[in-house]
Jmol script that loads the backbone (N, CA, C; Angstrom):
load data "model"
ATOM      1  N   UNK A   1     -22.916 -19.889 -11.590  1.00  0.00           N
ATOM      2  CA  UNK A   1     -24.091 -19.055 -11.648  1.00  0.00           C
ATOM      3  C   UNK A   1     -25.241 -19.833 -11.010  1.00  0.00           C
ATOM      4  N   UNK A   2     -25.943 -19.202 -10.120  1.00  0.00           N
ATOM      5  CA  UNK A   2     -27.058 -19.846  -9.428  1.00  0.00           C
ATOM      6  C   UNK A   2     -28.363 -19.184  -9.798  1.00  0.00           C
ATOM      7  N   UNK A   3     -29.413 -19.986  -9.894  1.00  0.00           N
ATOM      8  CA  UNK A   3     -30.756 -19.430 -10.044  1.00  0.00           C
ATOM      9  C   UNK A   3     -31.316 -19.286  -8.639  1.00  0.00           C
ATOM     10  N   UNK A   4     -31.767 -18.123  -8.312  1.00  0.00           N
ATOM     11  CA  UNK A   4     -32.338 -17.895  -6.991  1.00  0.00           C
ATOM     12  C   UNK A   4     -33.843 -17.955  -7.086  1.00  0.00           C
ATOM     13  N   UNK A   5     -34.448 -18.517  -6.068  1.00  0.00           N
ATOM     14  CA  UNK A   5     -35.899 -18.617  -6.037  1.00  0.00           C
ATOM     15  C   UNK A   5     -36.512 -17.227  -6.042  1.00  0.00           C
ATOM     16  N   UNK A   6     -37.585 -17.073  -6.819  1.00  0.00           N
ATOM     17  CA  UNK A   6     -38.284 -15.799  -6.862  1.00  0.00           C
ATOM     18  C   UNK A   6     -37.713 -14.812  -7.853  1.00  0.00           C
ATOM     19  N   UNK A   7     -36.677 -15.221  -8.573  1.00  0.00           N
ATOM     20  CA  UNK A   7     -36.080 -14.336  -9.566  1.00  0.00           C
ATOM     21  C   UNK A   7     -36.147 -15.014 -10.924  1.00  0.00           C
ATOM     22  N   UNK A   8     -36.367 -14.219 -11.949  1.00  0.00           N
ATOM     23  CA  UNK A   8     -36.454 -14.757 -13.304  1.00  0.00           C
ATOM     24  C   UNK A   8     -35.127 -14.745 -14.033  1.00  0.00           C
ATOM     25  N   UNK A   9     -34.149 -14.046 -13.502  1.00  0.00           N
ATOM     26  CA  UNK A   9     -32.876 -13.942 -14.201  1.00  0.00           C
ATOM     27  C   UNK A   9     -31.772 -14.589 -13.373  1.00  0.00           C
ATOM     28  N   UNK A  10     -30.746 -15.097 -14.035  1.00  0.00           N
ATOM     29  CA  UNK A  10     -29.644 -15.703 -13.302  1.00  0.00           C
ATOM     30  C   UNK A  10     -28.851 -14.641 -12.542  1.00  0.00           C
ATOM     31  N   UNK A  11     -28.282 -15.034 -11.443  1.00  0.00           N
ATOM     32  CA  UNK A  11     -27.433 -14.124 -10.679  1.00  0.00           C
ATOM     33  C   UNK A  11     -26.093 -14.797 -10.436  1.00  0.00           C
ATOM     34  N   UNK A  12     -25.110 -14.001 -10.188  1.00  0.00           N
ATOM     35  CA  UNK A  12     -23.777 -14.498  -9.872  1.00  0.00           C
ATOM     36  C   UNK A  12     -23.516 -14.164  -8.413  1.00  0.00           C
ATOM     37  N   UNK A  13     -23.167 -15.171  -7.642  1.00  0.00           N
ATOM     38  CA  UNK A  13     -22.914 -14.963  -6.222  1.00  0.00           C
ATOM     39  C   UNK A  13     -21.675 -14.105  -6.016  1.00  0.00           C
ATOM     40  N   UNK A  14     -21.669 -13.310  -4.957  1.00  0.00           N
ATOM     41  CA  UNK A  14     -20.477 -12.516  -4.646  1.00  0.00           C
ATOM     42  C   UNK A  14     -19.292 -13.434  -4.355  1.00  0.00           C
ATOM     43  N   UNK A  15     -18.088 -12.991  -4.663  1.00  0.00           N
ATOM     44  CA  UNK A  15     -16.909 -13.820  -4.440  1.00  0.00           C
ATOM     45  C   UNK A  15     -16.411 -13.814  -2.990  1.00  0.00           C
ATOM     46  N   UNK A  16     -17.159 -13.215  -2.096  1.00  0.00           N
ATOM     47  CA  UNK A  16     -16.761 -13.116  -0.690  1.00  0.00           C
ATOM     48  C   UNK A  16     -16.523 -14.505  -0.101  1.00  0.00           C
ATOM     49  N   UNK A  17     -15.410 -14.654   0.614  1.00  0.00           N
ATOM     50  CA  UNK A  17     -15.084 -15.914   1.280  1.00  0.00           C
ATOM     51  C   UNK A  17     -15.102 -15.753   2.804  1.00  0.00           C
ATOM     52  N   UNK A  18     -15.667 -14.660   3.267  1.00  0.00           N
ATOM     53  CA  UNK A  18     -15.805 -14.364   4.700  1.00  0.00           C
ATOM     54  C   UNK A  18     -14.455 -14.277   5.415  1.00  0.00           C
ATOM     55  N   UNK A  19     -13.463 -13.794   4.689  1.00  0.00           N
ATOM     56  CA  UNK A  19     -12.145 -13.517   5.265  1.00  0.00           C
ATOM     57  C   UNK A  19     -11.851 -12.053   4.970  1.00  0.00           C
ATOM     58  N   UNK A  20     -12.701 -11.204   5.513  1.00  0.00           N
ATOM     59  CA  UNK A  20     -12.686  -9.783   5.166  1.00  0.00           C
ATOM     60  C   UNK A  20     -11.633  -9.029   5.968  1.00  0.00           C
ATOM     61  N   UNK A  21     -10.630  -8.575   5.272  1.00  0.00           N
ATOM     62  CA  UNK A  21      -9.578  -7.772   5.874  1.00  0.00           C
ATOM     63  C   UNK A  21      -8.952  -6.967   4.740  1.00  0.00           C
ATOM     64  N   UNK A  22      -9.017  -5.653   4.845  1.00  0.00           N
ATOM     65  CA  UNK A  22      -8.481  -4.798   3.789  1.00  0.00           C
ATOM     66  C   UNK A  22      -6.999  -4.535   4.014  1.00  0.00           C
ATOM     67  N   UNK A  23      -6.240  -4.571   2.927  1.00  0.00           N
ATOM     68  CA  UNK A  23      -4.828  -4.228   3.013  1.00  0.00           C
ATOM     69  C   UNK A  23      -4.667  -2.712   2.941  1.00  0.00           C
ATOM     70  N   UNK A  24      -3.449  -2.245   2.847  1.00  0.00           N
ATOM     71  CA  UNK A  24      -3.190  -0.798   2.835  1.00  0.00           C
ATOM     72  C   UNK A  24      -3.711  -0.113   1.577  1.00  0.00           C
ATOM     73  N   UNK A  25      -4.038  -0.883   0.540  1.00  0.00           N
ATOM     74  CA  UNK A  25      -4.606  -0.333  -0.694  1.00  0.00           C
ATOM     75  C   UNK A  25      -6.120  -0.495  -0.751  1.00  0.00           C
ATOM     76  N   UNK A  26      -6.747  -0.832   0.376  1.00  0.00           N
ATOM     77  CA  UNK A  26      -8.193  -1.074   0.458  1.00  0.00           C
ATOM     78  C   UNK A  26      -8.638  -2.211  -0.456  1.00  0.00           C
ATOM     79  N   UNK A  27      -7.833  -3.261  -0.530  1.00  0.00           N
ATOM     80  CA  UNK A  27      -8.183  -4.472  -1.270  1.00  0.00           C
ATOM     81  C   UNK A  27      -8.340  -5.598  -0.253  1.00  0.00           C
ATOM     82  N   UNK A  28      -9.439  -6.330  -0.360  1.00  0.00           N
ATOM     83  CA  UNK A  28      -9.729  -7.412   0.578  1.00  0.00           C
ATOM     84  C   UNK A  28      -8.745  -8.563   0.377  1.00  0.00           C
ATOM     85  N   UNK A  29      -8.185  -9.044   1.472  1.00  0.00           N
ATOM     86  CA  UNK A  29      -7.244 -10.160   1.402  1.00  0.00           C
ATOM     87  C   UNK A  29      -7.946 -11.484   1.136  1.00  0.00           C
ATOM     88  N   UNK A  30      -9.252 -11.537   1.343  1.00  0.00           N
ATOM     89  CA  UNK A  30     -10.011 -12.766   1.113  1.00  0.00           C
ATOM     90  C   UNK A  30     -10.467 -12.921  -0.322  1.00  0.00           C
ATOM     91  N   UNK A  31     -11.188 -11.922  -0.836  1.00  0.00           N
ATOM     92  CA  UNK A  31     -11.773 -12.044  -2.185  1.00  0.00           C
ATOM     93  C   UNK A  31     -11.026 -11.229  -3.239  1.00  0.00           C
ATOM     94  N   UNK A  32     -10.093 -10.404  -2.807  1.00  0.00           N
ATOM     95  CA  UNK A  32      -9.243  -9.602  -3.696  1.00  0.00           C
ATOM     96  C   UNK A  32      -9.984  -8.449  -4.379  1.00  0.00           C
ATOM     97  N   UNK A  33     -11.173  -8.109  -3.873  1.00  0.00           N
ATOM     98  CA  UNK A  33     -11.888  -6.949  -4.420  1.00  0.00           C
ATOM     99  C   UNK A  33     -11.454  -5.688  -3.693  1.00  0.00           C
ATOM    100  N   UNK A  34     -11.453  -4.579  -4.432  1.00  0.00           N
ATOM    101  CA  UNK A  34     -11.219  -3.289  -3.792  1.00  0.00           C
ATOM    102  C   UNK A  34     -12.481  -2.896  -3.034  1.00  0.00           C
ATOM    103  N   UNK A  35     -12.352  -1.951  -2.142  1.00  0.00           N
ATOM    104  CA  UNK A  35     -13.513  -1.485  -1.392  1.00  0.00           C
ATOM    105  C   UNK A  35     -14.582  -0.968  -2.345  1.00  0.00           C
ATOM    106  N   UNK A  36     -14.179  -0.243  -3.372  1.00  0.00           N
ATOM    107  CA  UNK A  36     -15.145   0.260  -4.366  1.00  0.00           C
ATOM    108  C   UNK A  36     -15.851  -0.883  -5.088  1.00  0.00           C
ATOM    109  N   UNK A  37     -15.115  -1.942  -5.420  1.00  0.00           N
ATOM    110  CA  UNK A  37     -15.723  -3.098  -6.098  1.00  0.00           C
ATOM    111  C   UNK A  37     -16.700  -3.831  -5.185  1.00  0.00           C
ATOM    112  N   UNK A  38     -16.361  -3.916  -3.913  1.00  0.00           N
ATOM    113  CA  UNK A  38     -17.266  -4.549  -2.947  1.00  0.00           C
ATOM    114  C   UNK A  38     -18.570  -3.769  -2.875  1.00  0.00           C
ATOM    115  N   UNK A  39     -18.463  -2.457  -2.763  1.00  0.00           N
ATOM    116  CA  UNK A  39     -19.652  -1.612  -2.648  1.00  0.00           C
ATOM    117  C   UNK A  39     -20.481  -1.610  -3.925  1.00  0.00           C
ATOM    118  N   UNK A  40     -19.838  -1.754  -5.079  1.00  0.00           N
ATOM    119  CA  UNK A  40     -20.540  -1.686  -6.365  1.00  0.00           C
ATOM    120  C   UNK A  40     -21.154  -3.017  -6.793  1.00  0.00           C
ATOM    121  N   UNK A  41     -20.803  -4.113  -6.131  1.00  0.00           N
ATOM    122  CA  UNK A  41     -21.212  -5.448  -6.578  1.00  0.00           C
ATOM    123  C   UNK A  41     -22.703  -5.546  -6.865  1.00  0.00           C
ATOM    124  N   UNK A  42     -23.530  -5.065  -5.964  1.00  0.00           N
ATOM    125  CA  UNK A  42     -24.981  -5.246  -6.114  1.00  0.00           C
ATOM    126  C   UNK A  42     -25.583  -4.393  -7.227  1.00  0.00           C
ATOM    127  N   UNK A  43     -24.861  -3.414  -7.707  1.00  0.00           N
ATOM    128  CA  UNK A  43     -25.372  -2.612  -8.821  1.00  0.00           C
ATOM    129  C   UNK A  43     -24.814  -3.069 -10.169  1.00  0.00           C
ATOM    130  N   UNK A  44     -23.926  -4.058 -10.162  1.00  0.00           N
ATOM    131  CA  UNK A  44     -23.347  -4.579 -11.406  1.00  0.00           C
ATOM    132  C   UNK A  44     -24.302  -5.572 -12.063  1.00  0.00           C
ATOM    133  N   UNK A  45     -24.246  -5.613 -13.398  1.00  0.00           N
ATOM    134  CA  UNK A  45     -24.995  -6.655 -14.107  1.00  0.00           C
ATOM    135  C   UNK A  45     -24.116  -7.910 -14.181  1.00  0.00           C
ATOM    136  N   UNK A  46     -24.677  -9.003 -14.674  1.00  0.00           N
ATOM    137  CA  UNK A  46     -23.938 -10.267 -14.693  1.00  0.00           C
ATOM    138  C   UNK A  46     -22.678 -10.207 -15.554  1.00  0.00           C
ATOM    139  N   UNK A  47     -22.711  -9.460 -16.630  1.00  0.00           N
ATOM    140  CA  UNK A  47     -21.530  -9.335 -17.489  1.00  0.00           C
ATOM    141  C   UNK A  47     -20.403  -8.628 -16.728  1.00  0.00           C
ATOM    142  N   UNK A  48     -20.741  -7.577 -16.007  1.00  0.00           N
ATOM    143  CA  UNK A  48     -19.742  -6.855 -15.222  1.00  0.00           C
ATOM    144  C   UNK A  48     -19.196  -7.731 -14.097  1.00  0.00           C
ATOM    145  N   UNK A  49     -20.079  -8.491 -13.453  1.00  0.00           N
ATOM    146  CA  UNK A  49     -19.643  -9.380 -12.377  1.00  0.00           C
ATOM    147  C   UNK A  49     -18.700 -10.455 -12.912  1.00  0.00           C
ATOM    148  N   UNK A  50     -19.023 -11.031 -14.050  1.00  0.00           N
ATOM    149  CA  UNK A  50     -18.162 -12.057 -14.651  1.00  0.00           C
ATOM    150  C   UNK A  50     -16.796 -11.493 -14.999  1.00  0.00           C
ATOM    151  N   UNK A  51     -16.779 -10.290 -15.539  1.00  0.00           N
ATOM    152  CA  UNK A  51     -15.512  -9.646 -15.881  1.00  0.00           C
ATOM    153  C   UNK A  51     -14.687  -9.387 -14.622  1.00  0.00           C
ATOM    154  N   UNK A  52     -15.345  -8.937 -13.568  1.00  0.00           N
ATOM    155  CA  UNK A  52     -14.633  -8.682 -12.318  1.00  0.00           C
ATOM    156  C   UNK A  52     -14.093  -9.980 -11.729  1.00  0.00           C
ATOM    157  N   UNK A  53     -14.847 -11.045 -11.782  1.00  0.00           N
ATOM    158  CA  UNK A  53     -14.376 -12.326 -11.250  1.00  0.00           C
ATOM    159  C   UNK A  53     -13.118 -12.781 -11.986  1.00  0.00           C
ATOM    160  N   UNK A  54     -13.049 -12.566 -13.289  1.00  0.00           N
ATOM    161  CA  UNK A  54     -11.838 -12.910 -14.047  1.00  0.00           C
ATOM    162  C   UNK A  54     -10.645 -12.088 -13.552  1.00  0.00           C
ATOM    163  N   UNK A  55     -10.868 -10.819 -13.282  1.00  0.00           N
ATOM    164  CA  UNK A  55      -9.809  -9.953 -12.750  1.00  0.00           C
ATOM    165  C   UNK A  55      -9.383 -10.438 -11.365  1.00  0.00           C
ATOM    166  N   UNK A  56     -10.356 -10.814 -10.549  1.00  0.00           N
ATOM    167  CA  UNK A  56     -10.056 -11.273  -9.189  1.00  0.00           C
ATOM    168  C   UNK A  56      -9.221 -12.548  -9.200  1.00  0.00           C
ATOM    169  N   UNK A  57      -9.484 -13.418 -10.157  1.00  0.00           N
ATOM    170  CA  UNK A  57      -8.687 -14.645 -10.268  1.00  0.00           C
ATOM    171  C   UNK A  57      -7.231 -14.310 -10.558  1.00  0.00           C
ATOM    172  N   UNK A  58      -7.006 -13.308 -11.407  1.00  0.00           N
ATOM    173  CA  UNK A  58      -5.637 -12.887 -11.705  1.00  0.00           C
ATOM    174  C   UNK A  58      -4.983 -12.250 -10.481  1.00  0.00           C
ATOM    175  N   UNK A  59      -5.745 -11.460  -9.733  1.00  0.00           N
ATOM    176  CA  UNK A  59      -5.210 -10.855  -8.506  1.00  0.00           C
ATOM    177  C   UNK A  59      -4.833 -11.928  -7.495  1.00  0.00           C
ATOM    178  N   UNK A  60      -5.646 -12.959  -7.390  1.00  0.00           N
ATOM    179  CA  UNK A  60      -5.363 -14.039  -6.441  1.00  0.00           C
ATOM    180  C   UNK A  60      -4.060 -14.740  -6.811  1.00  0.00           C
ATOM    181  N   UNK A  61      -3.869 -14.998  -8.095  1.00  0.00           N
ATOM    182  CA  UNK A  61      -2.638 -15.636  -8.564  1.00  0.00           C
ATOM    183  C   UNK A  61      -1.441 -14.741  -8.272  1.00  0.00           C
ATOM    184  N   UNK A  62      -1.584 -13.453  -8.565  1.00  0.00           N
ATOM    185  CA  UNK A  62      -0.495 -12.508  -8.329  1.00  0.00           C
ATOM    186  C   UNK A  62      -0.146 -12.425  -6.843  1.00  0.00           C
ATOM    187  N   UNK A  63      -1.148 -12.467  -5.986  1.00  0.00           N
ATOM    188  CA  UNK A  63      -0.880 -12.363  -4.546  1.00  0.00           C
ATOM    189  C   UNK A  63      -0.193 -13.622  -4.012  1.00  0.00           C
ATOM    190  N   UNK A  64      -0.437 -14.769  -4.628  1.00  0.00           N
ATOM    191  CA  UNK A  64       0.219 -16.011  -4.209  1.00  0.00           C
ATOM    192  C   UNK A  64       1.684 -16.035  -4.626  1.00  0.00           C
ATOM    193  N   UNK A  65       2.002 -15.302  -5.686  1.00  0.00           N
ATOM    194  CA  UNK A  65       3.374 -15.282  -6.200  1.00  0.00           C
ATOM    195  C   UNK A  65       4.257 -14.264  -5.496  1.00  0.00           C
ATOM    196  N   UNK A  66       3.720 -13.581  -4.500  1.00  0.00           N
ATOM    197  CA  UNK A  66       4.530 -12.581  -3.771  1.00  0.00           C
ATOM    198  C   UNK A  66       5.299 -13.219  -2.662  1.00  0.00           C
TER     199      UNK A  66
END
end "model"
wireframe off; spacefill off
backbone 0.3
color backbone group
């Protein structure tokens, strides 16, 4: 979690790794977010972002085991 200058509340950086390529299910091969999750990121609160990051970690593990 990073504190950004000019903001009073903590923010969570997007999980984007700049390897943007969607698979056939519209899930990014880089960050493992769905297209809907990518679009919704900026409207999520920190609790929602943290929950999504936990899900993304599981997706990353699952994709490595394929």
